[in-house]
Each structure stands twice: as C-alpha cells, then as structure tokens.
C-alpha positions as CSV (number, residue, x, y, z in Angstrom):
1,M,-12.9,25.6,-6.7
2,A,-15.3,23.4,-8.8
3,K,-15.1,19.7,-8.4
4,T,-14.0,19.5,-12.1
5,D,-10.9,21.5,-11.4
6,Y,-9.3,18.5,-9.8
7,P,-7.6,15.9,-12.0
8,P,-8.6,12.3,-11.7
9,I,-6.9,10.4,-8.9
10,S,-5.4,8.1,-11.5
11,D,-3.6,11.1,-13.1
12,Y,-1.0,11.0,-10.4
13,A,2.4,9.3,-10.3
14,F,4.1,8.0,-7.1
15,L,7.6,8.8,-6.0
16,S,9.4,7.4,-2.9
17,D,12.8,7.1,-1.3
18,C,11.4,4.7,1.3
19,H,11.1,7.7,3.8
20,S,9.5,10.5,1.9
21,V,6.7,10.4,-0.7
22,A,5.3,12.6,-3.4
23,L,2.5,12.5,-6.0
24,V,3.1,14.1,-9.3
25,S,0.2,15.0,-11.7
26,R,0.2,14.4,-15.4
27,D,1.4,18.0,-16.0
28,A,4.5,17.6,-13.8
29,S,3.0,19.3,-10.8
30,V,3.9,17.9,-7.3
31,E,0.6,18.1,-5.5
32,W,1.3,15.9,-2.4
33,A,4.5,15.5,-0.6
34,C,5.5,14.5,2.9
35,F,9.2,14.5,3.7
36,H,11.1,12.6,6.3
37,R,8.2,10.2,7.0
38,F,5.2,9.0,5.0
39,D,2.9,10.2,7.7
40,G,4.7,13.6,8.2
41,R,3.2,17.0,7.7
42,S,2.6,17.7,4.1
43,V,4.6,20.4,2.3
44,F,2.3,20.3,-0.8
45,A,-1.3,19.2,-0.5
46,R,-3.0,20.6,-3.6
47,I,-4.6,17.2,-4.2
48,L,-6.8,18.0,-1.2
49,D,-7.4,21.7,-1.8
50,R,-6.6,23.5,-5.1
51,D,-6.3,26.9,-3.5
52,R,-4.7,26.3,-0.1
53,G,-2.8,23.0,-0.5
54,G,0.4,24.2,-2.3
55,Y,2.1,22.7,-5.3
56,F,5.4,22.7,-7.3
57,R,5.0,22.7,-11.1
58,I,7.5,22.7,-14.0
59,A,6.1,22.7,-17.5
60,P,6.2,24.6,-20.8
61,A,4.6,28.1,-20.8
62,G,2.2,27.4,-23.7
63,Q,0.0,24.6,-24.9
64,C,1.5,21.2,-25.1
65,T,0.8,17.5,-25.2
66,T,2.0,15.2,-22.4
67,T,3.3,11.6,-22.2
68,R,5.0,10.0,-19.3
69,R,6.5,6.8,-18.0
70,Y,8.5,5.3,-15.3
71,L,12.1,4.6,-16.4
72,P,12.0,0.8,-16.7
73,G,12.1,-1.1,-13.4
74,T,12.2,2.1,-11.3
75,N,10.1,4.6,-9.4
76,V,11.8,7.4,-11.4
77,L,9.2,9.4,-13.4
78,E,9.8,10.9,-16.8
79,T,7.3,13.4,-18.2
80,R,7.6,14.5,-21.9
81,F,6.1,17.8,-23.1
82,D,5.7,18.3,-26.9
83,T,5.0,21.9,-28.0
84,A,4.7,23.7,-31.3
85,T,8.4,24.8,-31.0
86,G,10.1,21.8,-29.4
87,A,10.0,19.2,-26.7
88,V,11.3,18.9,-23.1
89,T,11.3,16.2,-20.5
90,V,11.1,16.5,-16.7
91,T,12.6,13.6,-14.8
92,D,11.5,13.4,-11.2
93,C,12.8,11.3,-8.3
94,L,13.3,11.2,-4.6
95,P,17.0,10.3,-4.7
96,V,18.0,7.0,-3.0
97,R,21.1,4.9,-2.8
98,E,21.5,1.3,-1.6
99,D,23.2,0.6,1.7
100,L,25.9,-1.8,0.5
101,T,26.2,-3.4,3.9
102,H,22.5,-4.3,3.8
103,P,21.3,-5.2,0.3
104,G,17.9,-3.8,-0.5
105,R,18.1,-1.3,2.3
106,V,18.4,2.5,1.8
107,E,21.5,4.3,2.9
108,R,20.5,7.2,5.1
109,R,22.3,10.4,4.6
110,P,21.4,14.1,5.1
111,P,19.3,16.0,4.4
112,D,16.0,14.6,5.7
113,G,14.5,14.8,2.2
114,L,15.4,15.7,-1.4
115,L,13.2,16.1,-4.5
116,L,15.3,16.2,-7.7
117,R,13.7,17.5,-10.9
118,T,15.9,17.4,-14.0
119,V,14.6,19.3,-17.1
120,R,16.1,18.5,-20.5
121,G,15.6,20.1,-23.9
122,E,14.9,17.3,-26.3
123,S,14.3,19.2,-29.5
124,G,13.8,22.8,-30.7
125,T,13.3,25.6,-28.2
126,V,10.8,25.6,-25.3
127,D,10.0,28.3,-22.7
128,V,9.8,26.4,-19.4
129,E,8.0,27.8,-16.3
130,L,8.5,27.0,-12.7
131,E,5.8,27.6,-10.1
132,F,6.7,26.9,-6.5
133,A,4.0,27.4,-3.8
134,P,4.9,25.5,-0.6
135,R,2.2,25.4,2.1
136,F,3.4,23.8,5.4
137,E,1.4,21.6,7.8
138,Y,-1.4,20.5,5.4
139,G,-1.9,24.0,3.9
140,M,-2.3,25.7,7.3
141,T,0.9,27.8,6.9
142,V,2.0,30.1,4.1
143,P,5.7,30.1,5.0
144,Y,8.2,32.9,4.8
145,M,10.3,32.8,1.6
146,E,13.4,34.8,0.7
147,L,16.0,34.7,-2.0
148,T,19.7,34.4,-1.0
149,D,20.7,34.4,-4.7
150,E,18.9,34.4,-8.0
151,D,18.9,30.6,-8.0
152,L,18.3,30.0,-4.2
153,A,15.2,30.4,-2.2
154,V,15.0,29.6,1.5
155,V,11.6,28.7,3.0
156,T,10.9,28.7,6.7
157,G,7.8,28.5,9.0
158,G,6.9,26.4,11.9
159,P,8.8,23.1,12.3
160,D,9.7,22.7,8.6
161,S,12.2,24.4,6.2
162,L,13.1,24.1,2.5
163,L,15.8,25.1,0.2
164,L,15.0,25.5,-3.5
165,Q,18.0,25.5,-5.8
166,S,17.0,26.1,-9.5
167,E,18.9,26.4,-12.7
168,L,15.6,27.6,-14.1
169,A,16.4,31.2,-13.1
170,P,16.2,33.9,-12.1
171,L,13.7,33.1,-9.3
172,K,11.2,35.7,-8.4
173,V,9.3,35.7,-5.0
174,D,6.0,37.5,-4.5
175,D,4.2,38.6,-1.4
176,L,1.9,35.6,-1.4
177,G,4.6,33.0,-0.6
178,N,5.1,31.9,-4.2
179,C,8.2,31.6,-6.3
180,T,8.3,31.6,-10.2
181,A,10.9,31.5,-12.9
182,R,10.9,31.3,-16.7
183,T,13.7,30.0,-18.8
184,T,14.2,29.0,-22.4
185,L,15.8,25.6,-23.1
186,T,17.2,24.4,-26.4
187,E,18.0,20.9,-27.5
188,G,20.6,19.3,-25.2
189,Q,20.3,21.8,-22.5
190,V,19.8,20.5,-18.9
191,A,18.5,22.4,-15.9
192,H,18.6,20.9,-12.4
193,V,16.0,21.8,-9.8
194,A,16.6,20.5,-6.3
195,L,14.3,20.9,-3.3
196,T,15.9,20.1,0.0
197,Y,13.8,19.5,3.1
198,A,15.0,19.7,6.7
199,Q,13.4,20.2,10.1
200,A,13.5,23.8,11.4
201,G,17.0,24.8,12.4
202,A,18.7,22.0,10.6
203,L,18.7,23.4,7.1
204,T,22.1,23.9,5.5
205,I,22.3,26.6,2.9
206,E,24.6,25.2,0.3
207,R,24.4,24.3,-3.4
208,H,24.4,20.8,-4.9
209,S,26.8,20.7,-7.9
210,P,25.5,19.4,-11.3
211,V,27.9,16.5,-11.0
212,D,26.4,15.6,-7.6
213,L,22.8,15.9,-8.8
214,N,23.6,13.8,-11.9
215,G,25.2,11.2,-9.6
216,R,22.1,11.2,-7.3
217,L,19.8,10.5,-10.3
218,A,22.1,7.7,-11.6
219,E,22.3,6.1,-8.1
220,T,18.5,6.2,-7.8
221,V,17.9,4.6,-11.2
222,A,20.5,1.9,-10.3
223,F,18.9,1.3,-6.9
224,W,15.4,0.7,-8.3
225,T,16.5,-1.3,-11.4
226,N,18.7,-3.6,-9.3
227,W,15.9,-4.1,-6.8
228,A,13.3,-4.9,-9.5
229,A,15.7,-7.3,-11.1
230,R,15.6,-9.5,-7.9
231,C,12.0,-10.4,-8.6
232,T,11.9,-14.1,-9.3
233,Y,8.4,-14.3,-10.6
234,Q,8.4,-15.4,-14.3
235,G,4.7,-16.1,-14.9
236,A,1.9,-14.2,-16.7
237,H,1.4,-10.5,-15.9
238,R,5.1,-10.2,-14.8
239,D,5.2,-6.5,-15.6
240,A,2.2,-5.8,-13.3
241,V,3.8,-8.0,-10.6
242,V,7.1,-6.1,-10.8
243,R,5.3,-2.7,-10.8
244,S,3.3,-3.8,-7.8
245,A,6.4,-4.9,-6.0
246,L,8.0,-1.5,-6.7
247,V,4.9,0.2,-5.2
248,L,5.2,-2.0,-2.1
249,K,8.9,-1.3,-1.7
250,G,8.1,2.4,-2.0
251,L,5.6,2.1,0.8
252,I,8.0,0.3,3.2
253,Y,9.4,2.8,5.7
254,D,13.0,1.9,5.6
255,E,13.7,3.1,9.1
256,T,11.6,0.3,10.6
257,G,10.5,-2.0,7.8
258,A,6.8,-1.3,8.3
259,L,4.5,-1.2,5.3
260,A,2.2,1.8,5.0
261,A,-1.2,1.0,3.5
262,A,-1.0,4.0,1.2
263,P,1.0,7.3,1.0
264,T,-2.1,9.6,1.2
265,T,-4.9,10.6,3.4
266,S,-8.6,11.4,2.7
267,L,-8.8,10.6,-1.0
268,P,-12.5,9.7,-1.1
269,E,-14.2,6.4,-1.7
270,E,-17.2,8.4,-3.0
271,I,-16.8,11.8,-4.6
272,G,-18.4,14.4,-2.3
273,G,-18.8,11.8,0.4
274,E,-17.2,11.5,3.9
275,R,-15.6,8.1,3.6
276,N,-12.2,9.7,3.6
277,W,-9.5,8.0,5.8
278,D,-5.9,8.4,6.6
279,Y,-4.1,5.3,5.4
280,R,-0.5,6.2,6.1
281,Y,-0.3,3.5,8.8
282,T,0.3,-0.3,9.1
283,W,-2.6,-2.7,9.6
284,L,-1.9,-6.2,11.1
285,R,-4.3,-7.6,8.5
286,D,-1.8,-6.8,5.8
287,S,0.9,-8.8,7.5
288,A,0.5,-12.4,6.3
289,A,-0.4,-11.2,2.7
290,M,2.7,-9.0,2.8
291,L,5.0,-11.7,4.0
292,G,3.6,-14.3,1.6
293,A,3.5,-12.2,-1.5
294,L,7.0,-10.5,-1.2
295,G,8.6,-13.7,0.0
296,A,7.1,-15.7,-2.9
297,I,8.6,-13.4,-5.5
298,G,12.1,-13.3,-4.0
299,Y,12.1,-10.3,-1.6
300,L,13.0,-12.1,1.6
301,E,14.8,-9.2,3.1
302,E,11.7,-7.0,3.0
303,A,9.5,-9.8,4.3
304,E,11.8,-10.5,7.2
305,R,12.2,-6.9,8.2
306,F,8.5,-6.4,8.2
307,G,8.1,-9.5,10.3
308,D,10.7,-8.2,12.7
309,W,8.9,-4.9,13.0
310,L,5.6,-6.7,13.5
311,L,6.9,-8.8,16.4
312,R,8.8,-5.9,18.0
313,T,5.8,-3.5,17.7
314,T,3.2,-5.9,19.1
315,A,5.4,-7.0,22.0
316,G,4.0,-6.6,25.4
317,R,0.7,-7.8,26.7
318,A,-1.6,-9.7,24.4
319,E,-4.5,-7.5,25.8
320,D,-2.8,-4.5,24.3
321,L,-2.7,-5.7,20.7
322,Q,-4.1,-3.1,18.2
323,I,-5.4,-3.6,14.7
324,M,-3.0,-0.9,13.4
325,Y,0.1,1.0,14.3
326,G,2.2,4.0,13.1
327,I,5.0,3.2,10.7
328,G,7.4,3.8,13.6
329,G,5.4,1.5,15.9
330,E,3.3,4.3,17.4
331,R,0.0,3.2,19.1
332,L,-1.8,6.6,19.6
333,L,-3.2,7.5,16.2
334,H,-6.0,9.9,17.2
335,E,-8.1,11.2,14.3
336,V,-8.4,14.9,13.6
337,D,-10.5,16.7,11.0
338,L,-8.6,19.4,9.0
339,D,-11.6,21.8,8.5
340,H,-9.5,24.4,6.6
341,L,-9.2,22.0,3.6
342,E,-12.1,21.5,1.2
343,G,-11.0,17.9,0.3
344,Y,-10.5,16.3,-3.0
345,R,-13.4,17.5,-5.2
346,A,-15.2,18.9,-2.1
347,S,-15.1,15.6,-0.3
348,R,-15.0,16.5,3.3
349,P,-13.7,15.9,5.9
350,V,-10.0,15.7,5.4
351,R,-8.6,13.5,8.2
352,V,-5.2,13.0,9.8
353,G,-4.9,10.0,12.1
354,N,-7.3,7.1,12.1
355,G,-10.0,6.6,14.7
356,A,-10.2,2.9,14.1
357,W,-6.9,2.3,15.9
358,D,-8.7,1.3,19.2
359,Q,-11.4,-0.8,17.6
360,F,-11.8,-4.4,18.6
361,Q,-11.2,-6.6,15.6
362,L,-11.1,-10.3,16.4
363,D,-9.1,-11.1,13.3
364,T,-6.0,-9.3,14.8
365,Y,-4.9,-12.4,16.7
366,G,-5.0,-14.7,13.7
367,E,-3.3,-12.2,11.5
368,L,-0.4,-11.9,14.0
369,L,0.0,-15.6,14.5
370,E,-0.2,-16.4,10.8
371,A,2.5,-13.8,10.1
372,T,4.6,-15.2,12.9
373,L,4.5,-18.7,11.7
374,L,5.1,-17.6,8.1
375,L,8.1,-15.6,9.2
376,L,9.6,-18.5,11.1
377,K,9.2,-20.7,8.1
378,L,10.8,-18.1,5.9
379,R,13.8,-18.1,8.2
380,G,13.9,-21.9,8.6
381,R,13.6,-21.6,12.3
382,Q,12.2,-24.5,14.3
383,I,12.5,-23.1,17.9
384,I,10.8,-20.1,19.5
385,A,12.5,-18.4,22.4
386,P,10.7,-18.8,25.7
387,R,9.7,-15.2,26.1
388,G,8.2,-15.1,22.6
389,A,6.5,-18.4,23.1
390,R,4.8,-17.2,26.2
391,F,3.5,-14.0,24.4
392,L,2.1,-16.1,21.5
393,R,0.5,-18.5,24.0
394,D,-1.2,-15.5,25.6
395,V,-2.4,-14.3,22.2
396,V,-3.9,-17.7,21.5
397,D,-5.5,-17.9,24.9
398,L,-7.0,-14.4,24.6
399,N,-8.3,-15.3,21.2
400,I,-10.1,-18.3,22.7
401,K,-11.4,-16.2,25.5
402,R,-12.9,-13.6,23.2
403,W,-13.8,-15.4,20.0
404,Q,-17.5,-15.5,20.8
405,E,-17.7,-11.7,21.3
406,P,-18.9,-9.5,18.5
407,D,-16.4,-7.1,16.9
408,E,-16.2,-4.3,14.4
409,G,-14.8,-6.6,11.7
410,I,-12.2,-6.4,9.0
411,W,-13.8,-3.4,7.3
412,E,-13.9,-1.4,10.6
413,I,-17.6,-0.9,10.3
414,R,-18.8,2.0,12.5
415,G,-22.4,0.8,12.9
416,G,-21.9,-1.5,15.9
417,R,-20.3,-4.8,16.6
418,R,-21.5,-8.0,15.1
419,H,-20.5,-11.7,14.8
420,F,-18.6,-11.4,11.5
421,V,-17.8,-14.6,9.6
422,F,-14.3,-13.4,8.7
423,S,-13.6,-12.6,12.3
424,K,-14.5,-16.1,13.4
425,L,-12.5,-17.6,10.6
426,M,-9.4,-15.7,11.8
427,A,-10.1,-16.8,15.4
428,W,-10.0,-20.4,14.1
429,A,-6.8,-19.6,12.2
430,A,-5.2,-18.2,15.3
431,V,-5.7,-21.4,17.2
432,D,-4.7,-23.5,14.2
433,C,-1.4,-21.5,14.0
434,G,-0.9,-21.8,17.8
435,I,-1.1,-25.6,17.6
436,S,1.5,-25.6,14.8
437,L,3.7,-23.3,16.9
438,L,3.6,-25.7,19.8
439,D,6.0,-27.9,17.9
440,M,8.5,-25.0,17.9
441,A,8.1,-24.0,21.5
442,P,9.4,-26.8,23.8
443,E,8.5,-24.9,26.9
444,L,4.8,-24.7,25.9
445,A,4.6,-28.2,24.4
446,Q,5.2,-29.5,27.9
447,D,2.3,-27.6,29.3
448,P,-0.2,-30.3,30.5
449,G,-3.4,-30.2,28.5
450,L,-2.6,-27.1,26.4
451,R,-2.6,-28.9,23.0
452,E,-5.8,-30.7,23.8
453,R,-7.5,-27.6,25.0
454,W,-6.5,-25.7,21.9
455,E,-7.6,-28.5,19.7
456,Q,-11.0,-28.6,21.3
457,A,-11.4,-24.8,20.9
458,R,-10.4,-25.1,17.2
459,Q,-13.0,-27.8,16.6
460,E,-15.7,-25.7,18.4
461,M,-14.9,-22.7,16.2
462,R,-15.1,-24.9,13.1
463,T,-18.4,-26.3,14.0
464,T,-19.8,-22.9,14.8
465,L,-18.6,-21.4,11.5
466,E,-20.0,-24.3,9.5
467,T,-23.4,-24.0,11.2
468,K,-24.0,-20.3,11.9
469,G,-21.8,-18.9,9.1
470,V,-23.4,-20.6,6.2
471,D,-26.7,-19.6,4.5
472,P,-28.9,-22.7,4.7
473,K,-30.7,-21.7,1.5
474,T,-27.7,-21.3,-0.8
475,G,-24.9,-23.0,1.1
476,A,-22.7,-19.8,0.8
477,F,-20.8,-18.2,3.6
478,L,-22.3,-15.0,4.9
479,Q,-21.1,-11.7,6.2
480,A,-22.2,-12.3,9.8
481,F,-24.2,-14.8,11.9
482,D,-28.0,-14.4,11.9
483,H,-27.7,-12.1,8.9
484,D,-28.3,-13.1,5.2
485,A,-26.1,-10.4,3.7
486,L,-23.0,-11.4,1.7
487,D,-19.5,-10.1,2.2
488,A,-16.5,-10.6,-0.1
489,S,-14.3,-11.4,2.9
490,S,-16.1,-14.8,3.0
491,L,-13.9,-15.8,0.0
492,Q,-11.1,-16.0,2.6
493,V,-12.7,-19.2,3.9
494,S,-11.0,-20.8,0.9
495,L,-7.9,-18.6,0.7
496,R,-7.1,-19.1,4.4
497,G,-7.3,-22.9,4.1
498,F,-10.3,-23.6,6.2
499,L,-11.9,-25.7,3.5
500,P,-10.8,-27.2,0.2
501,S,-11.3,-24.8,-2.8
502,N,-13.7,-27.2,-4.5
503,D,-15.9,-27.6,-1.4
504,P,-19.6,-27.0,-2.4
505,R,-19.8,-24.2,0.1
506,I,-16.8,-22.5,-1.3
507,L,-18.2,-22.8,-4.8
508,A,-21.5,-21.4,-3.6
509,T,-19.8,-18.4,-2.0
510,I,-17.9,-17.7,-5.3
511,D,-21.1,-18.0,-7.3
512,R,-23.1,-15.7,-5.0
513,T,-20.2,-13.2,-4.9
514,E,-20.3,-13.1,-8.7
515,A,-24.1,-12.8,-8.8
516,E,-24.7,-10.3,-5.9
517,L,-21.5,-8.3,-5.2
518,T,-20.1,-8.0,-8.7
519,R,-20.8,-5.2,-11.2
520,N,-19.2,-4.9,-14.6
521,G,-16.4,-7.3,-13.4
522,H,-15.6,-5.5,-10.1
523,V,-16.5,-6.7,-6.6
524,Y,-17.9,-4.7,-3.8
525,R,-16.9,-5.5,-0.2
526,Y,-20.5,-5.7,0.8
527,L,-23.8,-4.0,0.1
528,A,-25.3,-4.1,3.6
529,A,-25.7,-1.0,5.8
530,D,-22.5,-0.2,7.7
531,G,-23.4,2.8,9.9
532,L,-21.9,5.4,7.5
533,P,-23.8,7.7,5.1
534,G,-23.1,7.5,1.3
535,E,-21.7,4.7,-0.9
536,E,-18.4,3.5,-2.1
537,G,-16.8,2.0,-5.2
538,S,-15.9,-1.6,-5.8
539,F,-12.9,-2.8,-3.7
540,V,-9.9,-3.8,-5.8
541,F,-8.5,-6.4,-3.4
542,C,-12.0,-8.1,-3.2
543,T,-12.0,-8.5,-7.0
544,L,-8.6,-10.0,-6.8
545,W,-9.7,-12.3,-4.0
546,L,-12.4,-13.5,-6.3
547,A,-9.7,-14.1,-9.0
548,S,-7.6,-16.1,-6.5
549,A,-10.6,-18.1,-5.3
550,L,-11.5,-19.0,-8.9
551,A,-7.9,-19.9,-9.7
552,R,-7.8,-22.2,-6.7
553,A,-11.1,-23.8,-7.8
554,G,-9.6,-24.6,-11.2
555,R,-11.7,-21.9,-13.0
556,T,-8.6,-20.2,-14.5
557,E,-10.3,-18.5,-17.4
558,E,-12.7,-16.7,-15.1
559,A,-9.8,-15.9,-12.8
560,E,-7.9,-14.4,-15.7
561,K,-10.9,-12.3,-16.6
562,Y,-11.1,-10.6,-13.2
563,L,-7.4,-10.1,-12.9
564,S,-7.1,-8.6,-16.3
565,G,-10.2,-6.4,-15.6
566,V,-8.4,-4.9,-12.6
567,L,-5.2,-4.3,-14.5
568,D,-7.1,-2.6,-17.3
569,C,-8.3,0.0,-14.8
570,A,-4.7,0.8,-13.6
571,N,-3.4,4.1,-14.8
572,D,-0.9,4.5,-17.6
573,L,1.9,3.9,-15.0
574,G,0.3,0.7,-13.7
575,L,-0.9,2.2,-10.4
576,L,-4.1,1.3,-8.6
577,A,-6.1,3.1,-5.9
578,E,-8.1,1.3,-3.2
579,E,-11.4,1.2,-5.2
580,I,-12.8,1.5,-8.7
581,D,-16.2,2.9,-9.8
582,P,-17.5,-0.2,-11.7
583,D,-19.6,2.0,-14.1
584,T,-16.9,4.5,-15.1
585,A,-13.7,2.7,-14.2
586,E,-12.6,5.8,-12.3
587,Q,-10.2,5.1,-9.4
588,L,-11.3,6.1,-5.9
589,G,-9.7,6.2,-2.5
590,N,-6.2,6.5,-1.3
591,F,-3.5,6.1,-4.0
592,P,-1.6,4.0,-4.7
593,Q,-3.0,1.4,-2.4
594,G,-0.7,-1.2,-1.0
595,F,-3.5,-3.7,-0.5
596,S,-4.5,-3.4,-4.2
597,H,-1.0,-4.1,-5.3
598,L,-0.6,-7.0,-2.8
599,G,-3.7,-8.4,-4.4
600,V,-2.2,-8.2,-7.9
601,I,0.8,-10.2,-6.8
602,S,-1.3,-12.7,-4.9
603,A,-3.8,-13.2,-7.8
604,A,-1.0,-13.6,-10.3
605,L,0.7,-16.2,-8.1
606,N,-2.4,-18.1,-7.5
607,L,-3.2,-18.1,-11.2
608,A,0.3,-19.1,-12.3
609,Y,0.3,-22.0,-9.8
610,A,-3.1,-23.2,-11.0
611,Q,-2.1,-22.9,-14.7
612,S,1.2,-24.8,-14.0
613,G,-0.7,-28.1,-13.7
614,A,1.0,-28.8,-10.4
615,D,-0.3,-32.0,-8.8
616,A,-1.2,-30.5,-5.4
617,P,-4.4,-30.4,-3.4
618,W,-6.2,-27.1,-3.0
619,P,-6.0,-25.2,-0.8
620,P,-2.3,-25.8,-0.3
621,P,-0.8,-25.4,3.2
622,R,-0.9,-21.8,4.4
623,W,2.7,-21.8,5.4
624,A,5.9,-21.4,3.5
625,Q,6.8,-24.7,1.9
626,T,8.8,-25.9,-1.1
627,R,7.6,-28.1,-3.9
628,T,9.4,-29.7,-6.8
629,D,9.6,-27.5,-9.8
630,P,7.4,-28.6,-12.8
631,P,9.2,-30.9,-15.2
632,G,11.3,-29.0,-17.7
633,G,11.7,-25.7,-15.9
634,S,11.5,-23.6,-12.8
635,S,8.4,-22.7,-10.9
636,P,6.4,-19.9,-12.4
637,C,6.2,-18.4,-8.9
638,G,9.9,-18.2,-8.2
639,W,11.6,-18.7,-4.9
640,A,10.8,-22.1,-3.4
641,E,7.2,-21.2,-4.0
642,L,5.5,-19.8,-1.0
643,R,2.1,-21.4,-1.2
644,A,0.3,-18.8,0.8
645,F,-1.2,-15.9,-1.0
646,P,-4.3,-14.7,0.9
C-alpha cells in the first residue's frame, strides 16, 4: 500500500471501557482494537497495515460527507453520514457500567469485551454497508468464520474468538475470512451491531436483545457523563481539561488502577522512520504528574488507586525497581518486532513490548518517592507502616549510592549513558522527599544520623547541579554535565521546586528553550544526537512544560499562547498524540497519548493559578496542600488545590 492510503493519525477516535480499547477512523472503520486488556493481542490492526491488519467498517454504500463528535462528556462516538438520498448516524461505544459499590469503578461482567455499534436512519433512505475483516494476533491469523444464522457469525482461531450479531443482514462470508452485509435504512430505523469477544473456549453463542443493547448504550452514556461531571476545575480551557480527563480515565486499566501511556503501539514519531514504540505500559515517571493532575481536578479515587498500584507493583527490593511495568504489574516486557506488518505509512519496525524496561534511569527513585509522598498527603496520612518505611529508606539510600552514575535518562536514549541534568534533579528530589517522609516514619526518624546523612547528600546534589548543570555562558540548565546541548526536561528544575520560578537561571532556561528548541510554537525534547537514526516531531508535553514554566514565572500571556497552540493542533474530538510536526501541525506518535493530556491539565492548572492573583510564592510546595480560596469565589483549580502539577 502507498503511504498516502493511510489516514492521518489525528483522524482516529478513541473508545474505552477501561479494559478494552478501540480506534475508529473518520469513516466509522474500527482499525485498532485490543480486547480484555489494553496490551492484549489486537483483533483489528489496519492502522499498522492496510492489507493485513483487519478492520470493521459500517458506512453508506455511496459517496457521503462525514461529521462526528463525542456525545457531551463521554467517550461515546457519534459519526454522521450525509448522502444524496438521506443521512444516517453510527454510534460506537465499548459498553461500561459503574460499580455502585465503588463509585468511579467499572462493574466487571461477562463477556471479556463488547463493541456496540448502533446505526440510525436520520432522514431519507440510505444503503448501509458492513465490512467485517478480523485478523487475530496483530494480523498474523486469518481466523475461521462461519454463519450460524443470517445475523450471526462466529469467528475462531488461536486464543481468541468473536461473535458478530448484526441487524444489518443478511451476513455473507467469503473464503478470505471476511463478512459483508448491505441494508437499506429509512428515517427512524435503528440497527444494532454487537461484536462480542471472549478467549477461546469461553464464547457463548447467544443473542443480545435490542432492549439489552439500548440499555447498555444508555448505561455507558450515564457512566461517562456522571464521571465527567465530577471534574471540579472551573478555569479557562475547561472543555479541554474535561476531555483530557476522559482520555486518562479511558487509559486507566480498571482491574489494577494502572495508567497506560497510550492505547497503541508503533505509531511513528517520524513517517517512514524506526522510532516506533509500544506505549501500552505504565512508566513511573508519569506517577507524580498523574496523581497531582487528577487529584487536583477532583478525581481522588483514580489518583489513590493508581498510587496503590504503584506501591504494590514496586514492592520488594529497592534494587529491583524498574522504570516501567505492565498494566497488571508485569516486569518482563521484552521487545519483539512484528516483521509481517508494514507499519503505519511504511514506518517499520512494528514493535510489541518495550526494550527500555531494563534500562537504568536515575529519576525512577525520585518519581516513586514524590508519588508516595503525594499519595500520603492526598489521604491525609501522617504515619507510614514500618515495612513500607524500610522499603522507602532503602530507595533513598540506593538513590544516594547511585546518584553519581550516568544513566539512560528520561528519554530512554539508546546512545549510551550520560550524566543527565534531569536525572540528577530527580536524585535530589528523592532525598528531599525522603527527608519529608522521615516525619511520617517514627521507626526511621529514630535511626541515629539518618536525617543528617540525607541532608548532607541533598546539599551535595544541589551544589553539583548548580555548578555542573548550568551553562556558564548563558546561565541556563543543560541536558547533561560537560555538554552544551539543551533539553526541555531542564524546565523541570522550576516545575519540581528546585529553584524559585523567577530565579535568573530558570528564566535563562526558559529563554533558551524558546530560542533553540522551539519551532512555530512547538518545543522539541532536544536536538542533540541520541544514538537513533532519523528525526522526530516536537513533543507535546514539552511545549506544555514551557507553558507551565512561563505561567509560574508570571508570563501568563506567553503561557496562554503555547497552551492554545497545542490545543489548536488537537483533532476535532480534542485528542492529542505524543508529538506534533511543527511545520505541518500533523500529529505523530502513539495516540491518544496520556502524557500529552496530563500536560494539558497541568498547564491549565498552572495558568489558572497564576491568573488567579493568589498571593503565594513560586514555586509552590510540591506536595498536596490547601490554600484559602480567592475572595469572592472558589479556587479556579477545584478541590483544595493540589499545588503540584509537574
């Protein structure tokens, strides 16, 4: 297939039931779907190979124009097709119902996965076609398909099975593993199409009634609208904040509370390049930002569950901490190339797993300790159990032991280890958090000399950062020691509370970032060599870091410009990928990207706080604290304002 046969990454919509995920193109074609778990084997993967990947399309037979939207406050997609003879809508969802015993949680009930597609005639008469081409295990398997009735198709092969029930009938199956149907709908007619997933041997061949399917759709709309209504943020860009929160909720694997970085694998950072990674896992570096952002806008349940997962998953020996884990807590995430897939627009390789799982990234210790302290503050806890305290002490001590070692850094650079400034910053943050935690751990607080030793280490780290991490010519923080290249992660020196936001070195870092890493209003992570061929786009979260740093420095008009520039590049549904081509505004990388939507929430919170005129020093404390609401109204940032939005 030609590269141009692939729709833009931004053409896709995102569906989730907090267990399964699907991406739907602008023409109502499901072109990526993993049931049961976000990181499960795909059933449709046309986004990665137009020929072999498999898809599931419902659309008018002839020419048409298309508009779409999410139903307000939901992850339920409505696509409208207008034709010369009439109009139809296709409403897509992965049905979900709230667990009434645990508000915000998803009630688990069989089957393992269900995709519900409701087709409605809106006006006139329209011929509607169904094209169903499942391809199991990332397109490796053309499964066996048979009809048990004119409206039922059973699909089996390997460890997966499907049941297609369609009121667009009669269904016809060909010898190539495809199923089609064509039906005429008139105004007011409704046709339900339900695709049920189950693991092999567990599929039940039974029909859903129209009443049941209508109820499942209504429950799903109610779940999402009720959840979105809990957002306490009332500041500028509220719609974008709510949409970002809905994306993050959709990326939380409800079984464990873990946040997947993205629902996709191998969408490229450069078209035709090899910077194609599997992001269906959880990185520790997301943890503090996740807890802070969701907690700050009222979603304490999600923040606490993620914190619980984090502490449970990382439990054991401090030496065994990893930078990332599977959404179930798995540690072995070996990377495999799927050579049979051509990749999005011929961007090879397509990868499953992520080889960075066993890298050494020094920031891991600080991310874990920051998240732990923030979680304790969220819960109002003042005491740490002895076992947990000993583990956290071991993490701090290991951090002190290793902080002078080079590492692969936050960006998982594969060109060799270096002394990255962000890594040293997070080593400092780890000890800073550890000292704060001593007040919550009576057992450790009585350890002779422990506080003094940690305070000495913290001061040594600060001195080293302020001498070796700063460019003597410009006064800006650099990417790494003994290297004059710049890195957007240096903005975190302000955002993590190491220095006040009006410190001359912070301002110099902001100014150099704008001058050297910014193109057409979008910020690159870095421009130095990283050991990989090819290039990449600007990094959405880095642009939003710059917006946050500017807001904290009191430069709110500039901050607004960068935040608005990112939001202008979101697709028509408000979704953002990992990167943006600053010349074309094309979205690049895995989609939608949790880090990008975390950044939207954080930047909006920082900007709202700065614009509120609150009389508070910058940076504010990095931990969850309350402040008095501004005179005459509630805080623009909602719940007891979490003043920690890295």
